C-alpha positions in Angstrom: 12.9 -6.1 22.2 9.8 -5.3 24.2 11.2 -1.8 24.9 11.9 -1.3 21.2 8.3 -2.4 20.3 6.9 -0.1 22.9 8.8 2.9 21.5 7.6 2.1 18.0 4.0 1.9 19.3 4.4 5.3 21.0 5.4 6.7 17.6 2.5 4.9 15.9 -0.3 6.3 18.1 0.3 10.0 17.3 0.8 9.1 13.7 -2.6 7.4 13.6 -4.1 10.4 15.4 -2.8 12.8 12.7 -4.1 10.5 10.0 -7.6 10.5 11.6 -7.6 14.3 11.5 -6.8 14.2 7.8 -9.3 11.5 7.1 -12.1 13.3 8.8 -11.2 16.7 7.4 -10.7 15.6 3.7 -14.0 13.6 3.9 -15.8 16.9 4.4 -14.4 18.2 1.1 -16.2 15.6 -1.0 -18.8 17.1 -3.2 -22.5 16.2 -2.7 -24.7 15.9 0.4 -25.6 12.4 1.6 -28.5 13.7 3.6 -30.2 15.0 0.3 -29.8 11.5 -1.2 -31.3 9.9 1.9 -34.2 12.3 2.0 -35.7 11.0 -1.3 -36.9 12.8 -4.3 -39.3 15.1 -2.5 -36.7 16.3 0.0 -39.0 17.5 2.7 -37.2 20.2 4.7 -38.4 18.6 7.9 -37.0 15.2 6.9 -33.7 16.8 6.0 -33.5 18.7 9.3 -34.4 15.5 11.2 -31.6 13.5 9.5 -29.1 16.2 10.1 -29.9 16.2 13.8 -29.9 12.4 13.9 -26.4 12.1 12.5 -25.2 15.3 14.3 -24.3 17.0 11.0 -25.5 20.3 12.2 -22.7 20.4 14.8 -19.4 22.3 14.2 -16.8 20.2 12.4 -14.4 20.0 15.4 -17.3 18.8 17.6 -18.2 16.1 15.0 -14.5 15.0 14.9 -14.3 14.7 18.7 -17.5 12.7 18.8 -16.4 10.5 16.0 -12.9 9.9 17.6 -14.4 9.2 21.0 -16.7 6.6 19.4 -13.8 4.9 17.7 -11.8 4.7 20.9 -14.9 2.8 22.3 -15.2 0.6 19.2 -18.0 2.6 17.6 -17.2 3.6 14.1 -20.6 5.1 13.5 -23.6 4.1 11.4 -23.6 3.7 7.6 -25.8 6.4 6.1 -26.8 4.1 3.2 -27.4 0.7 4.9 -28.0 1.9 8.5 -25.6 -0.8 9.7 -22.8 -0.2 12.1 -19.6 0.6 10.2 -17.6 -1.8 12.4 -19.9 -4.6 11.4 -19.4 -3.9 7.7 -15.6 -3.7 8.2 -15.6 -7.0 10.1 -17.6 -8.6 7.2 -15.2 -7.4 4.5 -11.9 -7.6 6.3 -11.5 -11.4 6.3 -12.2 -11.4 2.5 -9.5 -8.8 1.9 -7.0 -10.5 4.2 -7.5 -13.8 2.5 -7.0 -12.2 -0.9 -3.9 -10.4 0.3 -2.3 -13.4 1.9 -2.9 -15.6 -1.1 -1.5 -12.9 -3.4 1.6 -12.4 -1.3 2.2 -16.2 -1.2 2.1 -16.3 -5.0 4.4 -13.2 -5.2 6.9 -14.8 -2.8 6.9 -18.2 -4.6 7.5 -16.5 -8.0 9.4 -13.3 -7.3 12.0 -14.2 -4.7 13.4 -17.4 -6.3 13.4 -15.6 -9.7 15.3 -12.7 -8.2 17.9 -15.0 -6.6 18.3 -16.9 -9.9 18.7 -13.6 -11.9 21.3 -12.4 -9.4 23.3 -15.6 -9.4 23.1 -15.8 -13.3 23.7 -12.1 -13.8 24.1 -11.0 -17.4 23.1 -14.4 -18.7 20.1 -15.5 -20.7 18.3 -16.4 -17.5 18.8 -12.9 -16.1 17.4 -11.4 -19.3 14.4 -13.7 -19.2 13.7 -12.8 -15.6 13.9 -9.1 -16.3 11.5 -9.5 -19.2 9.1 -11.3 -16.9 9.4 -8.5 -14.3 8.8 -5.8 -17.0 5.8 -7.7 -18.2 4.4 -8.1 -14.7 4.7 -4.3 -14.1 3.3 -3.4 -17.5 0.3 -5.6 -17.9 -2.8 -4.0 -16.3 -4.5 -6.1 -13.7 -7.9 -5.7 -15.2 -6.8 -6.9 -18.6 -5.0 -10.0 -17.1 -8.1 -10.7 -15.0 -10.4 -10.6 -18.0 -8.1 -12.8 -20.1 -7.9 -15.4 -17.3 -11.7 -15.4 -17.0 -12.0 -16.0 -20.8 -9.4 -18.7 -20.9 -9.8 -20.6 -17.6 -13.4 -20.1 -16.8 -15.2 -19.6 -20.1 -13.2 -21.8 -22.5 -11.8 -24.4 -20.2 -14.3 -24.3 -17.4 -11.7 -25.1 -14.7 -12.6 -22.3 -12.2 -15.6 -20.1 -11.5 -15.4 -16.7 -13.2 -16.5 -14.7 -10.2 -18.1 -14.8 -6.8 -16.8 -15.5 -3.3 -17.3 -18.2 -0.7 -15.9 -17.9 2.8 -13.0 -20.2 3.6 -14.7 -21.1 6.9 -17.9 -22.3 5.0 -16.4 -24.1 2.0 -12.5 -24.1 1.9 -12.3 -25.8 -1.5 -14.8 -23.5 -3.1 -13.2 -20.5 -1.5 -9.8 -21.3 -2.9 -11.3 -21.9 -6.4 -12.9 -18.5 -6.4 -9.9 -16.7 -5.0 -7.0 -18.3 -6.9 -7.4 -16.3 -10.1 -7.7 -12.8 -8.5 -4.8 -13.8 -6.2 -2.7 -14.8 -9.2 -3.6 -11.5 -11.0 -2.4 -9.5 -8.0 0.5 -11.8 -7.1 2.1 -11.7 -10.5 2.3 -7.9 -10.4 3.8 -8.0 -6.9 6.2 -10.8 -7.9 7.6 -8.6 -10.6 8.5 -5.9 -8.0 9.8 -8.5 -5.5 12.0 -10.0 -8.2 13.6 -6.7 -9.1 14.3 -5.7 -5.5 15.6 -9.2 -4.6 17.9 -9.2 -7.7 19.2 -5.7 -6.9 19.8 -6.5 -3.2 21.5 -9.9 -4.0 23.8 -8.4 -6.7 25.0 -5.8 -4.1 25.5 -8.4 -1.4 27.3 -10.9 -3.6 30.0 -8.4 -4.4 30.8 -7.8 -0.8 34.2 -8.9 0.7 32.6 -11.4 3.2 31.0 -13.3 0.3 34.3 -13.7 -1.4 35.8 -14.9 1.9 33.0 -17.4 2.3 33.8 -18.7 -1.2 37.5 -18.8 -0.5 36.8 -21.0 2.6 35.3 -23.6 0.3 31.6 -23.2 1.2 29.2 -24.7 -1.4 27.6 -22.3 -3.8 24.2 -23.2 -2.3 25.3 -22.3 1.2 27.0 -19.0 0.0 23.8 -17.9 -1.8 21.1 -18.9 0.7 22.9 -18.7 4.1 25.1 -15.7 3.5 23.9 -13.6 0.5 20.1 -14.0 0.7 19.9 -13.5 4.4 21.8 -10.2 4.2 19.7 -9.1 1.2 16.4 -9.6 3.0 16.1 -6.2 4.6 14.9 -4.3 1.4 12.7 -7.2 0.5 11.1 -7.1 4.0 10.5 -3.4 3.6 8.9 -3.8 0.1 6.8 -6.8 1.3 5.4 -4.8 4.2 4.4 -1.9 1.9 2.9 -4.3 -0.7 0.8 -6.1 1.9 -0.4 -2.8 3.3 -1.5 -1.8 -0.2 -3.4 -5.1 -0.6 -5.2 -4.5 2.8 -6.4 -1.2 1.3 -8.3 -3.2 -1.3 -7.6 -4.0 -4.9 -10.5 -2.1 -6.4 -10.3 -3.2 -10.1 -9.6 -6.8 -9.3 -12.4 -7.0 -6.8 -14.8 -5.4 -9.2 -13.8 -7.8 -12.1 -14.1 -11.0 -10.0 -17.1 -9.7 -7.8 -15.2 -10.1 -4.6 -16.9 -8.3 -1.6 -13.7 -6.9 -0.1 -12.5 -3.5 1.1 -12.0 -2.2 -2.4 -15.6 -2.6 -3.4 -16.8 -1.4 0.0 -15.0 1.9 -0.2 -15.9 2.5 -3.9 -19.6 2.1 -3.1 -19.2 4.3 0.0 -17.6 7.1 -2.0 -20.2 7.0 -4.7 -23.0 7.1 -2.1 -21.3 9.8 0.0 -21.4 7.4 3.0 -19.0 9.4 5.2 -18.9 7.0 8.1 -17.9 4.0 6.0 -15.2 5.9 4.1 -13.7 7.2 7.3 -13.8 3.8 9.0 -12.3 1.9 6.1 -9.5 4.5 5.4 -8.6 4.6 9.1 -8.5 0.8 9.3 -6.3 0.8 6.2 -3.9 3.3 7.7 -3.8 1.2 10.9 -2.9 -1.8 8.7 0.0 0.1 7.1 1.3 1.1 10.5 1.0 -2.5 11.8 2.9 -3.8 8.7 5.7 -1.2 9.3 5.9 -2.3 12.9 6.2 -5.9 11.9 8.9 -4.9 9.4 10.9 -3.1 12.1 10.7 -6.1 14.3 11.9 -8.3 11.5 14.8 -5.9 10.9 16.0 -6.6 14.4 15.6 -10.3 14.1 17.5 -10.4 10.8 20.3 -8.0 11.6 22.7 -8.9 14.4 24.1 -5.4 14.6 20.6 -4.0 15.4 20.1 -6.7 18.0 23.4 -5.7 19.6 22.5 -2.0 19.5 19.3 -2.7 21.3 
């Protein structure tokens, strides 16, 4: 297993390097000049030249990239052109918020989507299967921003059960933090649950028609043991793949949901950075998001080996 993980890391490093080239290069194609915005309305040429020298924007693009990449290797993601804060400090402030929202959303998605998918597969072509598919179609069709607004009107405005917006760190006030995050997590989790339900159902239907499942039933195993111990375990691989991708998407930030519920996560950070032409912040956030995707794929690969005896034997 350590050798396998090492090989996957060797693939991940050049992948991240290529991504960094694209991130840095595409950032330069954004319209507008952040230095002109920083220089103020008068835009004194001396001030503009000073700012360009300060942030090394007069250097050739390859030189800028090498300097930026060298700083990242040392843990220096640069300085925000807008707030004059270290980008790494901004990322570390927003990352726990995004991780909390992503974890809560995935928990809700797992609790709703996987049992529903199993039930729909076991009760294939019955009323329960049709109801589950209607739920999945609804979860995929309803926009997150609309569901979020409806939840705010119903639960916060009319019933007064939960705060409509805001955020409190789970390390400062855990109860208040859960109260502020449960609605946005539910909004995201229901959409993810719909996708998990469809993939779980599809995988389970395929596995339950296999010969070894018929053999397990012929041996007299209980339906519960056949479904959970044999069918579901072998149907987990596509579910693991989808879960890794969905969690990676959540780490990138749920822009609309964070805006509606005023959550200071990655989504809001990158939107503000793009609007303000804050190159360093955009580059840092996108690179961290890419690293998150690569990490989730690495975890998925490890889970494949743990769940599949044939892969373990091959290794």
